[in-house]
C-alpha positions, -999 to 999 in steps of 0.1 A, spaced: -231 -525 -177 -257 -513 -204 -269 -528 -233 -291 -513 -261 -326 -530 -266 -341 -516 -298 -381 -519 -311 -389 -535 -339 -419 -515 -341 -413 -484 -339 -374 -482 -344 -372 -469 -309 -337 -477 -291 -337 -477 -249 -300 -482 -234 -311 -504 -198 -291 -521 -174 -284 -551 -188 -294 -571 -160 -330 -558 -169 -353 -576 -189 -371 -553 -218 -410 -570 -220 -424 -542 -241 -415 -512 -255 -415 -481 -238 -432 -464 -269 -453 -483 -289 -460 -516 -265 -449 -538 -291 -429 -575 -276 -412 -576 -306 -378 -565 -292 -342 -569 -298 -309 -563 -285 -290 -539 -307 -248 -549 -305 -246 -518 -336 -253 -490 -323 -226 -464 -313 -247 -434 -296 -236 -400 -295 -222 -391 -261 -243 -364 -244 -229 -334 -233 -250 -334 -199 -284 -341 -182 -316 -331 -164 -323 -346 -132 -357 -356 -124 -373 -331 -101 -408 -350 -102 -412 -381 -79 -434 -412 -93 -462 -408 -70 -460 -367 -76 -462 -381 -114 -491 -407 -109 -512 -379 -96 -505 -353 -125 -515 -384 -150 -548 -386 -130 -559 -355 -130 -549 -353 -166 -574 -388 -175 -598 -371 -153 -595 -339 -176 -620 -342 -201 -656 -358 -198 -653 -374 -230 -624 -401 -219 -639 -432 -200 -645 -438 -160 -624 -466 -166 -590 -447 -175 -592 -431 -141 -582 -464 -119 -564 -484 -146 -529 -498 -131 -504 -473 -148 -469 -482 -142 -444 -455 -151 -405 -458 -162 -386 -431 -160 -366 -426 -190 -340 -402 -202 -345 -384 -240 -327 -366 -255 -331 -331 -272 -305 -310 -291 -303 -273 -276 -291 -243 -301 -283 -210 -294 -281 -185 -325 -272 -152 -335 -300 -145 -364 -300 -109 -388 -337 -111 -406 -342 -83 -432 -383 -79 -435 -411 -61 -457 -445 -57 -448 -475 -39 -442 -483 -22 -414 -524 -6 -406 -530 29 -417 -558 52 -420 -553 63 -457 -566 51 -488 -557 14 -490 -556 11 -449 -519 -3 -450 -484 11 -450 -455 -5 -471 -424 -4 -444 -391 -23 -442 -362 -30 -416 -336 -50 -401 -341 -71 -367 -313 -85 -349 -319 -110 -322 -301 -137 -295 -327 -167 -298 -324 -207 -288 -344 -237 -294 -344 -275 -286 -351 -302 -307 -359 -334 -301 -334 -363 -309 -358 -392 -304 -372 -420 -324 -396 -432 -304 -417 -399 -295 -432 -381 -321 -419 -349 -321 -458 -333 -315 -453 -353 -284 -419 -340 -272 -422 -303 -281 -458 -304 -262 -438 -310 -230 -413 -280 -235 -397 -262 -224 -374 -283 -194 -352 -261 -173 -318 -265 -179 -301 -247 -149 -300 -279 -128 -281 -298 -161 -254 -326 -141 -231 -347 -160 -244 -375 -183 -247 -407 -164 -241 -437 -193 -264 -460 -168 -297 -447 -166 -325 -456 -185 -317 -433 -216 -329 -433 -256 -303 -433 -286 -301 -401 -300 -314 -405 -333 -308 -372 -351 -272 -363 -354 -265 -322 -352 -263 -320 -387 -296 -333 -394 -312 -309 -358 -293 -282 -377 -316 -280 -399 -346 -281 -384 -336 -256 -354 -330 -231 -382 -363 -233 -395 -378 -229 -362 -357 -201 -350 -365 -177 -386 -400 -187 -381 -396 -175 -340 -380 -143 -353 -404 -138 -382 -434 -136 -357 -413 -118 -333 -416 -92 -357 -446 -92 -368 -461 -83 -333 -434 -59 -327 -442 -41 -360 -481 -45 -361 -478 -60 -398 -506 -75 -411 -482 -92 -440 -441 -95 -441 -418 -115 -462 -388 -119 -446 -351 -131 -450 -332 -148 -422 -296 -152 -418 -290 -178 -388 -259 -184 -372 -257 -211 -346 -232 -199 -316 -238 -235 -295 -252 -265 -302 -253 -294 -268 -272 -324 -265 -287 -331 -237 -308 -358 -219 -343 -346 -203 -362 -362 -180 -394 -376 -185 -420 -410 -173 -437 -431 -197 -466 -452 -192 -492 -465 -209 -529 -483 -201 -546 -513 -223 -583 -502 -230 -604 -522 -252 -570 -541 -258 -549 -515 -272 -524 -495 -256 -523 -462 -248 -491 -440 -243 -487 -407 -223 -457 -388 -210 -451 -371 -180 -421 -340 -180 -401 -353 -152 -398 -316 -140 -432 -297 -145 -453 -327 -143 -470 -317 -174 -488 -343 -194 -495 -351 -233 -506 -383 -249 -536 -399 -262 -569 -412 -244 -593 -431 -256 -630 -419 -262 -663 -429 -245 -681 -447 -268 -710 -442 -250 -710 -408 -246 -699 -402 -280 -735 -425 -288 -753 -401 -268 -741 -372 -280 -745 -380 -318 -781 -393 -309 -788 -359 -292 -776 -333 -322 -797 -360 -346 -831 -360 -325 -830 -322 -320 -822 -317 -355 -853 -341 -368 -874 -324 -340 -864 -288 -355 -870 -302 -393 -907 -314 -379 -915 -279 -358 -906 -259 -397 -925 -284 -417 -954 -278 -394 -953 -236 -393 
């Protein structure tokens, strides 16, 4: 038996086993949680299994934490608890027809030659349907490999989809139109391009994609990171080492004052 736990802080809703106690929100660390008995979630078409185990995911996090000199040293050794979670993503496959007009570099007097045409393409895109995580975070984790998709198990911890197919379709059309325009710009070697695109969605699927969510507390503030459960790619925000920032600022200030002093003497 499962139940939906909703966060009063960020609005994220996660489905857990009813016997599990959720002490904090996975998304924002808030303790203000309540059981949502009214939620009627969309039924996903499929889910993608985890291909990275927790030990490997933790290794990816450690490398990510050490990747920037600006991050504080204690971040590398802080205790991290990784939580497996399935996040909702809409997948759209579409046929596109784009009428375009633009300018191509030329050796004539103006340096540009007008041109136009019609391009057709079959493209796909993924639109996050998550409330708890920001769109930029999920897009940074893409892509997820769909070849291993299996039947959705409602008993696994997962986030309740927060975006309907209709709402996601509008975002998908914008993404697909932009992607096709960029493809035309590159293939036609255009400087500028005006385009009008017709998008026909052939298939829309609601998928659950695997991630690990972890958080650390540093200076009494939670910092969240997310790991792609298939590829191990990490995204998130990390604190800056204040001492390093102060030293760099002081160094720049000293160098500037020294330069001004030398210039005044010259």
